[in-house]
N, C-alpha and C positions, 0 to 999 in steps of 0.2 A: 689339421684334419678337416675342419669345416670347409675349407676351400676345395678339397678333393670331392666332398659330397656335393657342393654347389656345382662344381665342374661336371660331375657325373650326371646330376639332374639336368643340366643344360644339354649335355650330349644326348641323354635319353629323350628329352623334348625334341631335339633336332632330328633324331632318328625316327621318332613317332610322326613328326610332321612330314618327313621325307616319305615314309611308308604311306601315309594318308594321301599325299600328292600322287604317288605312284598308282595307288588304287583308283584315284579319281580320273587319271588320264589313261588307264589301262584300256586297250580296245576290247570290244565285245569278245568274250571267249566262246569258242565253238560250242561248249556244253551249255551255254546260255542262249544259243541261237534259236529263234522261233521256228526254224524249219525242222527241228528234231521231232520225229513222230511217225505215225503211219498215215498215209495219204492215198486216196483212191479217186479214180475218174468218176466213179459212181458209188455213193455210200453203200449200196447193196452189195458191193464187192469187197467191203472192208475185211470180212472174215474169210475171204477166199484164200486157200493155201498157196504157198509159193510155187508149187509144182504146176499151177494153172497159169495160162497166158493172161488171165484177168486179175492176177495177184496185185495187191496194193503195193505201193512204194513205201519201203521202210527205211527211214533215214535216221542215222545216229550222228554223233558229233564228227566222226571222221570217215564215214563210209555210208553207202546205201546199197540196198538189195531190192531187186524186183524180178521175179521169175528167173530167167537165165542171165540176168545182168547183175554183176557185183562190182562196185566201184569203191576204191580207196581214195580219199581226198589227199592230194599232194599239197594243195594250198586252198585256203578259204579267205577271200578278201571282202570284208563287209564295206558297203558304201550305201548310205541312207538305208532303204529297206531291201536292198539287193545284196546277194551274196554271190560273188563270182568265184566259181570253183574250178580248179584244174584237178583232174583225176586220172588214175590208172585203173582201167576196167577190164573185166573178163566178160565178153559177150558171147554166149554159147560156146565157151571154152577158148575163145580167141582174144588175146590181149590187145587193148586199144587205149590210146590216149584220148581223153574226152574233156572238153571244156563246156561248161554250162553255167547258167545263172538261176538262182532260186530267189523268188520274191514272195514274201508272206504278207497277206492283208487279211486280218481276222482269221477265219477258218479256211481260207483259200491259199493254196500254194501255186504259184505260176512257175513252171519249169520251162526254161527257154534254152534252146540249143540251135544248131545250124538248121534243124528241121522246122523251127518255129516255136511258138508258145503253146503250152497245154496247162489247163487249170485242173488242179487236184483239190479234193475236199478232205478236211481233217477227219480221220476216223476217231470215234470216241468209244 
């Protein structure tokens, strides 16, 4: 019987080592992404309701909402401080595919798409 216990201990140690390695090399999870939060072009509009054109951008791990734009993320690809996102959006009731990049530096989120880059400030 001692051999079975030693063998079991060895297997447990190997499983724990494999789990630790998997955690160490696991990519950043979307729920840990620094872009999650509420962002506005002007801090004064942070509390503006979503029915206003000046509404802030509200980003969750798998979607964002801003006024009449609602996007679900199909994929999020982190690279350095950038997050390349491919999404399916509803813009004023019209479905659209939409690709964009989010970059966070401190309390500034840079939202870049085919129209260019826009800097948003983190609402607190």
